[in-house]
The first five atom37 places (N, CA, C, CB, O) and aatype in JSON, in Angstrom:
{
  "aatype": [12, 18, 11, 15, 12, 19, 16, 19, 10, 7, 0, 5, 2, 0, 16, 6, 16, 19, 11, 16, 10, 9, 3, 15, 19, 2, 19, 14, 5, 7, 19, 11, 0, 10, 19, 7, 19, 7, 0, 5, 9, 15, 19, 0, 7, 10, 16, 16, 10, 6, 3, 19, 16, 7, 9, 9, 6, 10, 6, 15, 3, 3, 12, 0, 14, 17, 15, 7, 16, 5, 0, 13, 10, 10, 7, 7, 9, 16, 16, 0, 10, 16, 15, 7, 0, 9, 16, 0, 2, 14, 18, 10, 8, 14, 16, 2, 9, 14, 19, 16, 14, 7, 0, 11, 9, 11, 13, 15, 16, 16, 13, 2, 11, 0, 5, 16, 9, 2, 14, 15, 19, 1, 7, 5, 10, 19, 13, 6],
  "atom_mask": [
    [1, 1, 1, 1, 1],
    [1, 1, 1, 1, 1],
    [1, 1, 1, 1, 1],
    [1, 1, 1, 1, 1],
    [1, 1, 1, 1, 1],
    [1, 1, 1, 1, 1],
    [1, 1, 1, 1, 1],
    [1, 1, 1, 1, 1],
    [1, 1, 1, 1, 1],
    [1, 1, 1, 0, 1],
    [1, 1, 1, 1, 1],
    [1, 1, 1, 1, 1],
    [1, 1, 1, 1, 1],
    [1, 1, 1, 1, 1],
    [1, 1, 1, 1, 1],
    [1, 1, 1, 1, 1],
    [1, 1, 1, 1, 1],
    [1, 1, 1, 1, 1],
    [1, 1, 1, 1, 1],
    [1, 1, 1, 1, 1],
    [1, 1, 1, 1, 1],
    [1, 1, 1, 1, 1],
    [1, 1, 1, 1, 1],
    [1, 1, 1, 1, 1],
    [1, 1, 1, 1, 1],
    [1, 1, 1, 1, 1],
    [1, 1, 1, 1, 1],
    [1, 1, 1, 1, 1],
    [1, 1, 1, 1, 1],
    [1, 1, 1, 0, 1],
    [1, 1, 1, 1, 1],
    [1, 1, 1, 1, 1],
    [1, 1, 1, 1, 1],
    [1, 1, 1, 1, 1],
    [1, 1, 1, 1, 1],
    [1, 1, 1, 0, 1],
    [1, 1, 1, 1, 1],
    [1, 1, 1, 0, 1],
    [1, 1, 1, 1, 1],
    [1, 1, 1, 1, 1],
    [1, 1, 1, 1, 1],
    [1, 1, 1, 1, 1],
    [1, 1, 1, 1, 1],
    [1, 1, 1, 1, 1],
    [1, 1, 1, 0, 1],
    [1, 1, 1, 1, 1],
    [1, 1, 1, 1, 1],
    [1, 1, 1, 1, 1],
    [1, 1, 1, 1, 1],
    [1, 1, 1, 1, 1],
    [1, 1, 1, 1, 1],
    [1, 1, 1, 1, 1],
    [1, 1, 1, 1, 1],
    [1, 1, 1, 0, 1],
    [1, 1, 1, 1, 1],
    [1, 1, 1, 1, 1],
    [1, 1, 1, 1, 1],
    [1, 1, 1, 1, 1],
    [1, 1, 1, 1, 1],
    [1, 1, 1, 1, 1],
    [1, 1, 1, 1, 1],
    [1, 1, 1, 1, 1],
    [1, 1, 1, 1, 1],
    [1, 1, 1, 1, 1],
    [1, 1, 1, 1, 1],
    [1, 1, 1, 1, 1],
    [1, 1, 1, 1, 1],
    [1, 1, 1, 0, 1],
    [1, 1, 1, 1, 1],
    [1, 1, 1, 1, 1],
    [1, 1, 1, 1, 1],
    [1, 1, 1, 1, 1],
    [1, 1, 1, 1, 1],
    [1, 1, 1, 1, 1],
    [1, 1, 1, 0, 1],
    [1, 1, 1, 0, 1],
    [1, 1, 1, 1, 1],
    [1, 1, 1, 1, 1],
    [1, 1, 1, 1, 1],
    [1, 1, 1, 1, 1],
    [1, 1, 1, 1, 1],
    [1, 1, 1, 1, 1],
    [1, 1, 1, 1, 1],
    [1, 1, 1, 0, 1],
    [1, 1, 1, 1, 1],
    [1, 1, 1, 1, 1],
    [1, 1, 1, 1, 1],
    [1, 1, 1, 1, 1],
    [1, 1, 1, 1, 1],
    [1, 1, 1, 1, 1],
    [1, 1, 1, 1, 1],
    [1, 1, 1, 1, 1],
    [1, 1, 1, 1, 1],
    [1, 1, 1, 1, 1],
    [1, 1, 1, 1, 1],
    [1, 1, 1, 1, 1],
    [1, 1, 1, 1, 1],
    [1, 1, 1, 1, 1],
    [1, 1, 1, 1, 1],
    [1, 1, 1, 1, 1],
    [1, 1, 1, 1, 1],
    [1, 1, 1, 0, 1],
    [1, 1, 1, 1, 1],
    [1, 1, 1, 1, 1],
    [1, 1, 1, 1, 1],
    [1, 1, 1, 1, 1],
    [1, 1, 1, 1, 1],
    [1, 1, 1, 1, 1],
    [1, 1, 1, 1, 1],
    [1, 1, 1, 1, 1],
    [1, 1, 1, 1, 1],
    [1, 1, 1, 1, 1],
    [1, 1, 1, 1, 1],
    [1, 1, 1, 1, 1],
    [1, 1, 1, 1, 1],
    [1, 1, 1, 1, 1],
    [1, 1, 1, 1, 1],
    [1, 1, 1, 1, 1],
    [1, 1, 1, 1, 1],
    [1, 1, 1, 1, 1],
    [1, 1, 1, 1, 1],
    [1, 1, 1, 1, 1],
    [1, 1, 1, 0, 1],
    [1, 1, 1, 1, 1],
    [1, 1, 1, 1, 1],
    [1, 1, 1, 1, 1],
    [1, 1, 1, 1, 1],
    [1, 1, 1, 1, 1]
  ],
  "atom_positions": [
    [[-19.92, -11.23, -5.57], [-18.84, -11.3, -6.54], [-17.72, -10.36, -6.1], [-19.34, -10.96, -7.96], [-17.98, -9.2, -5.76]],
    [[-16.51, -10.84, -6.13], [-15.37, -10.02, -5.74], [-14.78, -9.32, -6.96], [-14.31, -10.88, -5.05], [-14.78, -9.86, -8.07]],
    [[-14.28, -8.11, -6.73], [-13.55, -7.38, -7.75], [-12.23, -6.95, -7.14], [-14.37, -6.15, -8.29], [-12.21, -6.41, -6.03]],
    [[-11.16, -7.18, -7.84], [-9.84, -6.85, -7.34], [-9.2, -5.81, -8.24], [-8.96, -8.11, -7.24], [-9.32, -5.88, -9.46]],
    [[-8.51, -4.84, -7.63], [-7.81, -3.8, -8.37], [-6.36, -3.76, -7.9], [-8.5, -2.41, -8.17], [-6.07, -4.01, -6.73]],
    [[-5.47, -3.45, -8.82], [-4.06, -3.27, -8.5], [-3.66, -1.88, -8.96], [-3.16, -4.38, -9.17], [-3.98, -1.48, -10.08]],
    [[-2.97, -1.14, -8.1], [-2.55, 0.21, -8.44], [-1.33, 0.17, -9.36], [-2.23, 1.03, -7.17], [-0.77, -0.9, -9.63]],
    [[-0.93, 1.33, -9.83], [0.31, 1.44, -10.59], [1.47, 1.16, -9.63], [0.45, 2.85, -11.27], [1.29, 1.21, -8.41]],
    [[2.64, 0.87, -10.18], [3.85, 0.71, -9.38], [4.44, 2.1, -9.18], [4.89, -0.27, -10.07], [4.98, 2.69, -10.11]],
    [[4.33, 2.62, -7.96], [4.79, 3.98, -7.69], [6.06, 3.99, -6.88], [0.0, 0.0, 0.0], [6.24, 3.18, -5.97]],
    [[6.94, 4.92, -7.2], [8.21, 5.05, -6.47], [7.95, 5.65, -5.11], [9.22, 5.91, -7.25], [7.35, 6.71, -4.99]],
    [[8.4, 4.96, -4.08], [8.3, 5.48, -2.71], [9.36, 6.55, -2.54], [8.47, 4.35, -1.65], [10.45, 6.43, -3.11]],
    [[9.06, 7.57, -1.78], [10.04, 8.59, -1.48], [11.15, 7.95, -0.65], [9.38, 9.81, -0.73], [10.98, 7.76, 0.55]],
    [[12.25, 7.63, -1.27], [13.27, 6.77, -0.67], [14.1, 7.45, 0.42], [14.18, 6.27, -1.72], [14.58, 6.78, 1.33]],
    [[14.28, 8.76, 0.34], [15.19, 9.41, 1.28], [14.5, 10.0, 2.49], [15.95, 10.48, 0.58], [15.17, 10.49, 3.4]],
    [[13.18, 9.96, 2.53], [12.43, 10.53, 3.65], [11.46, 9.5, 4.19], [11.69, 11.8, 3.22], [11.12, 8.53, 3.52]],
    [[11.01, 9.72, 5.39], [9.99, 8.86, 5.99], [8.67, 9.63, 5.98], [10.39, 8.44, 7.46], [8.05, 9.85, 7.02]],
    [[8.25, 10.02, 4.8], [7.02, 10.79, 4.63], [6.03, 9.99, 3.8], [7.3, 12.15, 3.97], [6.41, 9.11, 3.03]],
    [[4.76, 10.31, 3.96], [3.72, 9.64, 3.2], [3.89, 9.97, 1.73], [2.31, 10.05, 3.7], [4.07, 11.13, 1.35]],
    [[3.84, 8.92, 0.88], [3.98, 9.07, -0.56], [2.75, 8.51, -1.24], [5.27, 8.37, -1.07], [2.41, 7.35, -1.06]],
    [[2.07, 9.35, -2.03], [0.91, 8.89, -2.78], [1.38, 7.95, -3.89], [0.11, 10.09, -3.37], [2.18, 8.33, -4.73]],
    [[0.87, 6.72, -3.88], [1.23, 5.73, -4.9], [0.26, 5.84, -6.08], [1.21, 4.3, -4.32], [0.69, 5.85, -7.23]],
    [[-1.05, 5.92, -5.78], [-2.05, 5.97, -6.85], [-3.39, 6.37, -6.26], [-2.16, 4.6, -7.59], [-3.61, 6.24, -5.06]],
    [[-4.27, 6.86, -7.1], [-5.68, 7.09, -6.75], [-6.52, 6.22, -7.65], [-6.07, 8.61, -6.89], [-6.35, 6.23, -8.87]],
    [[-7.44, 5.46, -7.06], [-8.28, 4.56, -7.85], [-9.74, 4.84, -7.55], [-7.95, 3.07, -7.55], [-10.08, 5.34, -6.48]],
    [[-10.6, 4.53, -8.51], [-12.04, 4.67, -8.32], [-12.64, 3.34, -7.92], [-12.71, 5.21, -9.6], [-12.32, 2.3, -8.49]],
    [[-13.54, 3.39, -6.92], [-14.23, 2.19, -6.47], [-15.12, 1.7, -7.61], [-15.06, 2.47, -5.18], [-15.89, 2.48, -8.17]],
    [[-15.03, 0.4, -7.97], [-15.84, -0.11, -9.08], [-17.34, -0.08, -8.75], [-15.41, -1.53, -9.43], [-17.74, -0.08, -7.59]],
    [[-18.15, -0.06, -9.79], [-19.6, -0.13, -9.63], [-20.0, -1.53, -9.17], [-20.32, 0.24, -10.96], [-19.31, -2.51, -9.48]],
    [[-21.09, -1.61, -8.44], [-21.63, -2.91, -8.04], [-20.99, -3.53, -6.83], [0.0, 0.0, 0.0], [-21.21, -4.71, -6.57]],
    [[-20.21, -2.76, -6.07], [-19.6, -3.3, -4.85], [-20.1, -2.52, -3.64], [-18.04, -3.25, -4.93], [-20.59, -1.4, -3.78]],
    [[-19.98, -3.13, -2.46], [-20.47, -2.46, -1.25], [-19.42, -2.35, -0.15], [-21.66, -3.2, -0.72], [-19.57, -1.55, 0.77]],
    [[-18.34, -3.15, -0.25], [-17.35, -3.14, 0.83], [-15.95, -3.44, 0.3], [-17.73, -4.16, 1.91], [-15.77, -4.17, -0.68]],
    [[-14.98, -2.85, 0.97], [-13.57, -3.16, 0.74], [-13.24, -4.31, 1.68], [-12.62, -1.9, 0.98], [-13.29, -4.15, 2.9]],
    [[-12.9, -5.47, 1.12], [-12.7, -6.67, 1.95], [-11.24, -7.11, 2.03], [-13.53, -7.81, 1.41], [-10.93, -8.08, 2.72]],
    [[-10.33, -6.42, 1.35], [-8.92, -6.77, 1.42], [-8.04, -5.64, 0.95], [0.0, 0.0, 0.0], [-8.36, -4.96, -0.02]],
    [[-6.92, -5.43, 1.64], [-5.95, -4.39, 1.29], [-4.55, -4.97, 1.44], [-6.12, -3.11, 2.2], [-4.24, -5.61, 2.44]],
    [[-3.72, -4.75, 0.44], [-2.35, -5.23, 0.52], [-1.42, -4.38, -0.33], [0.0, 0.0, 0.0], [-1.87, -3.5, -1.06]],
    [[-0.13, -4.66, -0.23], [0.87, -3.94, -1.01], [2.05, -4.85, -1.32], [1.34, -2.68, -0.27], [2.36, -5.77, -0.56]],
    [[2.68, -4.57, -2.43], [3.88, -5.3, -2.85], [5.03, -4.31, -2.92], [3.66, -6.02, -4.24], [4.9, -3.25, -3.54]],
    [[6.15, -4.65, -2.29], [7.34, -3.81, -2.33], [8.28, -4.36, -3.38], [8.04, -3.74, -0.94], [8.52, -5.56, -3.44]],
    [[8.83, -3.47, -4.2], [9.76, -3.88, -5.25], [11.04, -3.07, -5.12], [9.12, -3.71, -6.66], [11.01, -1.84, -5.06]],
    [[12.19, -3.77, -5.08], [13.49, -3.09, -4.99], [14.46, -3.75, -5.96], [14.05, -3.13, -3.54], [14.33, -4.92, -6.29]],
    [[15.42, -2.97, -6.39], [16.42, -3.49, -7.34], [17.41, -4.42, -6.66], [17.17, -2.35, -8.0], [17.85, -5.4, -7.27]],
    [[17.77, -4.15, -5.43], [18.75, -4.96, -4.71], [19.34, -4.17, -3.56], [0.0, 0.0, 0.0], [19.13, -2.96, -3.47]],
    [[20.07, -4.83, -2.7], [20.62, -4.2, -1.51], [22.13, -4.1, -1.57], [20.21, -4.96, -0.28], [22.8, -4.99, -2.08]],
    [[22.65, -3.0, -1.04], [24.08, -2.87, -0.84], [24.39, -2.54, 0.61], [24.67, -1.8, -1.76], [25.55, -2.58, 1.03]],
    [[23.35, -2.22, 1.4], [23.5, -1.96, 2.83], [22.35, -2.61, 3.57], [23.55, -0.42, 3.12], [21.35, -3.0, 2.96]],
    [[22.48, -2.75, 4.88], [21.43, -3.31, 5.71], [20.24, -2.35, 5.71], [21.93, -3.57, 7.15], [20.4, -1.16, 5.94]],
    [[19.05, -2.86, 5.44], [17.86, -2.03, 5.36], [16.75, -2.56, 6.26], [17.37, -1.95, 3.92], [16.64, -3.77, 6.46]],
    [[15.93, -1.68, 6.78], [14.71, -2.0, 7.51], [13.56, -1.59, 6.59], [14.64, -1.26, 8.94], [13.24, -0.4, 6.5]],
    [[12.96, -2.53, 5.91], [11.95, -2.24, 4.9], [10.57, -2.52, 5.5], [12.18, -3.09, 3.6], [9.97, -3.57, 5.25]],
    [[10.07, -1.56, 6.29], [8.76, -1.68, 6.93], [8.06, -0.34, 6.84], [8.89, -2.13, 8.4], [8.68, 0.68, 6.54]],
    [[6.76, -0.34, 7.1], [6.01, 0.91, 7.06], [4.53, 0.67, 7.18], [0.0, 0.0, 0.0], [4.09, -0.35, 7.7]],
    [[3.74, 1.64, 6.69], [2.29, 1.55, 6.73], [1.67, 1.89, 5.39], [1.73, 2.46, 7.81], [2.26, 2.6, 4.58]],
    [[0.47, 1.35, 5.17], [-0.38, 1.68, 4.03], [-1.46, 2.61, 4.57], [-0.99, 0.38, 3.35], [-2.01, 2.37, 5.64]],
    [[-1.76, 3.68, 3.84], [-2.85, 4.56, 4.22], [-3.82, 4.71, 3.07], [-2.31, 5.94, 4.66], [-3.42, 4.96, 1.93]],
    [[-5.1, 4.56, 3.37], [-6.16, 4.78, 2.4], [-6.96, 5.99, 2.86], [-7.08, 3.52, 2.24], [-7.34, 6.09, 4.02]],
    [[-7.21, 6.91, 1.93], [-7.99, 8.1, 2.24], [-9.04, 8.31, 1.15], [-7.08, 9.35, 2.36], [-8.82, 7.98, -0.01]],
    [[-10.18, 8.85, 1.55], [-11.2, 9.19, 0.58], [-12.02, 10.36, 1.09], [-12.1, 7.98, 0.29], [-12.47, 10.35, 2.24]],
    [[-12.2, 11.35, 0.24], [-13.04, 12.49, 0.57], [-14.49, 12.21, 0.2], [-12.55, 13.75, -0.15], [-15.39, 12.97, 0.57]],
    [[-14.74, 11.12, -0.54], [-16.07, 10.8, -1.06], [-16.87, 9.85, -0.18], [-15.94, 10.2, -2.41], [-18.04, 9.62, -0.45]],
    [[-16.26, 9.3, 0.88], [-16.94, 8.29, 1.68], [-16.99, 8.72, 3.13], [-16.25, 6.93, 1.55], [-16.03, 8.53, 3.88]],
    [[-18.12, 9.31, 3.53], [-18.29, 9.83, 4.89], [-18.09, 8.78, 5.99], [-19.66, 10.42, 5.01], [-17.54, 9.12, 7.03]],
    [[-18.52, 7.52, 5.8], [-18.36, 6.56, 6.91], [-16.91, 6.3, 7.31], [-19.0, 5.26, 6.54], [-16.67, 5.76, 8.39]],
    [[-15.95, 6.66, 6.46], [-14.55, 6.36, 6.76], [-14.02, 7.16, 7.94], [-13.7, 6.62, 5.55], [-13.17, 6.67, 8.68]],
    [[-14.49, 8.37, 8.12], [-14.0, 9.24, 9.2], [-12.49, 9.41, 9.15], [-14.41, 8.66, 10.56], [-11.82, 9.3, 10.18]],
    [[-11.96, 9.68, 7.98], [-10.53, 9.93, 7.85], [-9.78, 8.79, 7.2], [0.0, 0.0, 0.0], [-10.32, 8.08, 6.35]],
    [[-8.54, 8.6, 7.62], [-7.63, 7.63, 7.02], [-7.82, 6.24, 7.6], [-6.2, 8.08, 7.21], [-8.04, 6.07, 8.8]],
    [[-7.73, 5.24, 6.73], [-7.65, 3.85, 7.16], [-6.18, 3.45, 7.04], [-8.6, 2.89, 6.28], [-5.57, 3.67, 5.99]],
    [[-5.59, 2.89, 8.08], [-4.16, 2.56, 8.08], [-3.94, 1.08, 8.35], [-3.41, 3.4, 9.13], [-4.64, 0.46, 9.15]],
    [[-2.93, 0.52, 7.65], [-2.6, -0.91, 7.75], [-1.09, -1.05, 7.76], [-3.23, -1.73, 6.58], [-0.38, -0.23, 7.17]],
    [[-0.58, -2.1, 8.42], [0.85, -2.36, 8.39], [1.28, -2.79, 7.0], [1.23, -3.42, 9.42], [0.59, -3.58, 6.34]],
    [[2.4, -2.29, 6.56], [2.99, -2.69, 5.29], [3.85, -3.91, 5.55], [3.82, -1.52, 4.64], [4.84, -3.82, 6.28]],
    [[3.49, -5.06, 4.96], [4.25, -6.28, 5.19], [5.65, -6.12, 4.64], [0.0, 0.0, 0.0], [5.83, -6.16, 3.42]],
    [[6.63, -5.95, 5.5], [7.99, -5.69, 5.04], [8.99, -6.64, 5.65], [0.0, 0.0, 0.0], [8.63, -7.68, 6.21]],
    [[10.24, -6.27, 5.55], [11.33, -7.07, 6.07], [12.1, -6.21, 7.07], [12.26, -7.58, 4.92], [12.51, -5.1, 6.74]],
    [[12.29, -6.72, 8.27], [12.96, -5.91, 9.29], [14.46, -6.15, 9.35], [12.36, -6.2, 10.62], [15.19, -5.3, 9.87]],
    [[14.94, -7.27, 8.84], [16.39, -7.52, 8.85], [16.8, -8.04, 7.48], [16.77, -8.55, 9.97], [17.16, -9.2, 7.31]],
    [[16.76, -7.15, 6.51], [17.14, -7.54, 5.16], [18.65, -7.77, 5.08], [16.71, -6.46, 4.14], [19.41, -7.29, 5.92]],
    [[19.06, -8.5, 4.07], [20.48, -8.79, 3.87], [21.27, -7.53, 3.57], [20.66, -9.79, 2.74], [20.69, -6.5, 3.23]],
    [[22.59, -7.61, 3.69], [23.42, -6.46, 3.35], [23.81, -6.44, 1.88], [24.67, -6.46, 4.2], [24.38, -5.46, 1.41]],
    [[23.51, -7.5, 1.16], [23.72, -7.49, -0.29], [22.79, -8.52, -0.91], [25.21, -7.79, -0.66], [22.41, -9.5, -0.26]],
    [[22.43, -8.31, -2.15], [21.53, -9.22, -2.84], [20.15, -8.6, -3.02], [0.0, 0.0, 0.0], [20.0, -7.38, -2.95]],
    [[19.18, -9.41, -3.26], [17.81, -8.94, -3.47], [16.92, -9.47, -2.35], [17.27, -9.38, -4.85], [17.18, -10.52, -1.78]],
    [[15.88, -8.71, -2.05], [14.94, -9.14, -1.02], [13.61, -9.49, -1.66], [14.76, -8.05, 0.06], [13.28, -9.01, -2.75]],
    [[12.85, -10.32, -0.97], [11.5, -10.64, -1.4], [10.58, -10.43, -0.21], [11.39, -12.09, -1.95], [10.73, -11.09, 0.82]],
    [[9.63, -9.52, -0.35], [8.64, -9.29, 0.7], [7.31, -9.79, 0.16], [8.57, -7.76, 1.12], [6.68, -9.12, -0.66]],
    [[6.89, -10.96, 0.61], [5.64, -11.5, 0.12], [4.48, -10.59, 0.5], [5.41, -12.92, 0.67], [4.37, -10.19, 1.66]],
    [[3.63, -10.25, -0.46], [2.5, -9.38, -0.14], [1.55, -10.06, 0.85], [1.74, -8.99, -1.41], [1.3, -11.26, 0.76]],
    [[1.04, -9.28, 1.77], [0.05, -9.76, 2.73], [-1.24, -9.0, 2.47], [0.53, -9.59, 4.22], [-1.22, -7.77, 2.36]],
    [[-2.35, -9.7, 2.37], [-3.63, -9.07, 2.14], [-4.37, -8.97, 3.47], [-4.47, -9.85, 1.08], [-4.78, -9.98, 4.03]],
    [[-4.54, -7.74, 3.97], [-5.26, -7.51, 5.22], [-6.74, -7.74, 4.98], [-5.01, -6.08, 5.77], [-7.32, -7.1, 4.11]],
    [[-7.38, -8.63, 5.74], [-8.83, -8.79, 5.61], [-9.54, -7.59, 6.25], [-9.3, -10.12, 6.25], [-9.19, -7.18, 7.36]],
    [[-10.51, -7.04, 5.55], [-11.25, -5.88, 6.05], [-12.73, -6.06, 5.74], [-10.71, -4.56, 5.44], [-13.12, -6.99, 5.03]],
    [[-13.53, -5.18, 6.25], [-14.95, -5.11, 5.89], [-15.36, -3.65, 6.05], [-15.85, -6.07, 6.78], [-16.09, -3.29, 6.97]],
    [[-14.88, -2.81, 5.13], [-15.08, -1.37, 5.21], [-16.09, -0.94, 4.14], [-13.72, -0.61, 5.03], [-15.87, -1.21, 2.96]],
    [[-17.18, -0.29, 4.53], [-18.16, 0.16, 3.53], [-17.54, 1.13, 2.53], [-19.36, 0.82, 4.22], [-16.71, 1.96, 2.9]],
    [[-17.94, 1.0, 1.26], [-17.44, 1.89, 0.21], [-18.61, 2.41, -0.62], [-16.42, 1.17, -0.7], [-19.71, 1.86, -0.6]],
    [[-18.35, 3.48, -1.36], [-19.32, 4.07, -2.26], [-18.83, 3.87, -3.68], [-19.54, 5.59, -1.94], [-17.77, 4.38, -4.03]],
    [[-19.58, 3.13, -4.53], [-19.15, 2.94, -5.92], [-18.91, 4.29, -6.61], [-20.2, 2.14, -6.7], [-19.7, 5.22, -6.48]],
    [[-17.8, 4.38, -7.34], [-17.43, 5.61, -8.03], [-16.57, 6.54, -7.2], [0.0, 0.0, 0.0], [-15.98, 7.47, -7.75]],
    [[-16.48, 6.31, -5.9], [-15.66, 7.17, -5.04], [-14.18, 6.93, -5.33], [-15.96, 6.91, -3.55], [-13.79, 5.88, -5.82]],
    [[-13.38, 7.93, -5.02], [-11.93, 7.83, -5.24], [-11.23, 7.47, -3.93], [-11.37, 9.17, -5.81], [-11.52, 8.05, -2.88]],
    [[-10.31, 6.51, -4.02], [-9.49, 6.13, -2.87], [-8.04, 6.47, -3.2], [-9.64, 4.59, -2.53], [-7.52, 6.06, -4.23]],
    [[-7.39, 7.23, -2.3], [-5.97, 7.54, -2.43], [-5.19, 6.49, -1.66], [-5.64, 8.98, -1.92], [-5.42, 6.29, -0.46]],
    [[-4.26, 5.81, -2.33], [-3.43, 4.74, -1.75], [-2.03, 5.31, -1.54], [-3.4, 3.45, -2.67], [-1.34, 5.64, -2.5]],
    [[-1.61, 5.41, -0.27], [-0.3, 5.96, 0.05], [0.47, 5.01, 0.96], [-0.43, 7.34, 0.73], [-0.13, 4.16, 1.62]],
    [[1.79, 5.16, 0.97], [2.62, 4.39, 1.88], [3.63, 5.3, 2.57], [3.36, 3.25, 1.13], [4.02, 6.34, 2.03]],
    [[4.02, 4.91, 3.76], [5.05, 5.61, 4.51], [5.99, 4.55, 5.08], [4.44, 6.5, 5.65], [5.56, 3.66, 5.81]],
    [[7.27, 4.64, 4.75], [8.24, 3.7, 5.29], [8.7, 4.2, 6.66], [9.45, 3.53, 4.33], [8.73, 5.4, 6.91]],
    [[9.06, 3.27, 7.54], [9.46, 3.62, 8.9], [10.82, 4.31, 8.96], [9.48, 2.39, 9.77], [11.08, 5.12, 9.84]],
    [[11.69, 3.97, 8.03], [13.03, 4.55, 8.02], [13.39, 4.95, 6.6], [14.07, 3.55, 8.59], [12.84, 4.42, 5.63]],
    [[14.32, 5.88, 6.47], [14.8, 6.29, 5.15], [15.43, 5.09, 4.45], [15.82, 7.45, 5.26], [16.09, 4.27, 5.09]],
    [[15.22, 4.98, 3.16], [15.69, 3.84, 2.37], [16.78, 4.29, 1.39], [14.51, 3.18, 1.6], [16.71, 5.39, 0.84]],
    [[17.78, 3.44, 1.17], [18.79, 3.72, 0.15], [18.56, 2.86, -1.08], [20.2, 3.47, 0.7], [19.27, 3.0, -2.08]],
    [[17.56, 1.96, -1.02], [17.35, 0.98, -2.09], [16.3, 1.41, -3.11], [16.94, -0.34, -1.49], [15.96, 0.64, -4.01]],
    [[15.78, 2.64, -2.97], [14.8, 3.17, -3.91], [13.63, 2.21, -4.17], [15.47, 3.49, -5.22], [13.45, 1.75, -5.29]],
    [[12.86, 1.9, -3.13], [11.76, 0.95, -3.31], [10.59, 1.56, -4.08], [11.28, 0.47, -1.96], [10.39, 2.77, -4.1]],
    [[9.84, 0.69, -4.72], [8.58, 1.06, -5.33], [7.49, 0.19, -4.7], [8.62, 0.88, -6.9], [7.77, -0.9, -4.2]],
    [[6.26, 0.67, -4.73], [5.14, -0.03, -4.09], [3.98, -0.12, -5.06], [4.71, 0.69, -2.79], [3.7, 0.82, -5.81]],
    [[3.31, -1.25, -5.04], [2.06, -1.45, -5.8], [1.02, -1.92, -4.8], [2.24, -2.51, -7.0], [1.29, -2.81, -3.99]],
    [[-0.17, -1.33, -4.84], [-1.23, -1.69, -3.91], [-2.25, -2.61, -4.53], [0.0, 0.0, 0.0], [-2.41, -2.64, -5.75]],
    [[-2.96, -3.37, -3.68], [-4.06, -4.21, -4.13], [-5.26, -3.93, -3.24], [-3.68, -5.72, -4.11], [-5.14, -3.88, -2.01]],
    [[-6.43, -3.74, -3.88], [-7.69, -3.53, -3.18], [-8.67, -4.57, -3.68], [-8.23, -2.08, -3.4], [-8.84, -4.75, -4.88]],
    [[-9.33, -5.26, -2.75], [-10.31, -6.29, -3.11], [-11.66, -5.84, -2.56], [-9.9, -7.71, -2.53], [-11.79, -5.5, -1.39]],
    [[-12.67, -5.84, -3.46], [-14.01, -5.37, -3.1], [-15.01, -6.52, -3.21], [-14.44, -4.2, -4.01], [-14.82, -7.47, -3.97]],
    [[-16.09, -6.4, -2.42], [-17.2, -7.36, -2.52], [-18.46, -6.58, -2.83], [-17.36, -8.2, -1.2], [-19.53, -7.17, -2.96]]
  ]
}
């Protein structure tokens, strides 16, 4: 049985290219693996040309098999319009990463370039 979780919509640090914690979630009971990871980018609109790309990072101090951070490409837009709104369809990365029920996962994102559009990010985690 699959269980899916969605994080809160967190504001990405728009003026820096630094890792921004979006949310911390607890692994649900009754699951054994993280089988999908994705993110949704939300922006109000564009007034300048933007490169909306980056990475997703998952970290957990409670799960020894992880050996540190798990990193995934953030499905973004590399040549966004100079005006209007953008749509970045979420991409769900297929995974098979062992998890510990009740453990905490920190979901963070880092954009490749500084943003003027004040993006927000929401993460999705799918467990089996």
